N, C-alpha and C positions, 0 to 999 in steps of 0.2 A: 287848362293846360295839364294839370295833374292827371286828369282822366286820359288824355292822349298818351302821356308817358306810361301810365299803367297799361293801356291797351297795347302799346308797342312792346312792353316787357312781356306781356302775356303771349303775343304773337311769337316773339323770339323763343320763349319757353316752349310753346306748342311745337314749333318747327324743330327745335332741338330734340325734344322727346320723340317726335315722329321720325326724325332721322335715325335716331338710335334704334327705335323699334323696327323701322323699315330695314335697317341693316341686319337685324337679327332674324326677322321673319321672311324677307324676300328670298327667292331662289337666286342662284348664281347668275342666271340669265333672265332678265325681266322683260316681259312683253310690253311694248309701248304702242303698238298699232295692231288693230284687229280688223278682220274682214269676215265675210260670210263663212269662211272655212276655219276660222279661229285666229290665233295670233299669227301675224305675218311679219313682224319686225321685232327684234330683241336688242337690248343693250346690256352691258355688264351691270351688276348690282351696284357698284360704286357710283356709276353714272346716274342711275335711277335714284340714288340717295342724295347726291350732290346737287342735281338740277333744281329740285324744289327748295333746298336749303339756300342756294345762291339767289334764286328768284325772291324769296322772302327777305333775305338780308339786304338785297338790292333795294327792295321797296322800303324797308325800315330806314336804311342809310339815306336814301333819297328824300324820304319824308322829313327826317331830322335836318339834313343839310339844306333843303330848300326852305324850310321854316326859318332857319337862321339867315340864309342868303337874302330872302325877301322880307325879313323882319315881320313875318306874318303875325306874330303874337301881339305886337304893339300897334302897328299902323294899318293893317289890312282890315277890310270890312268883315263883319261876321259871316256874310254869305261866302266870301272868298275863302275864309278859314274852313268853313264846312266843306266846300267843294274840294279844296286842297286835301283835307283829311280823308274824305271819301275816296278820292282817286288813289292816293298812296296807300291807304288802308286796304283797298281792294287789291292792289298789286302785291302787297305783303301777304294777304290771305290766299292768293293764287297758289303760292308754293305749298301752303298747308293743304289745300284742296287736291293738288296734284299728288302729293305724298299719300293722302288717304285713298285716292283712286288707284294708285299703283298697288297699295296693299290689298284693296278689295279685289281688283281684277287679276291678281296673281296669286 
């Protein structure tokens, strides 16, 4: 259980740092869609910073809430605990990955 809480805190810290760094580094108009001719769709910088942040925070909150709701730590089988953690951990990390992709591609 302590490992999961530590992992959740590290994901929150990573997305917070990436959001601040993204806001500093990214241009005012961020490309979010590319085709053979280059960038074809843009969004404002604040949107490109907030979307990954919201996705990661949604994953963390859902991870914590569903653990409490279904009493996973006490009654669930070990296999269910692992599947639950992998699913919500992946959702939480998607925001981090999107943030990194935005910084690399812009």
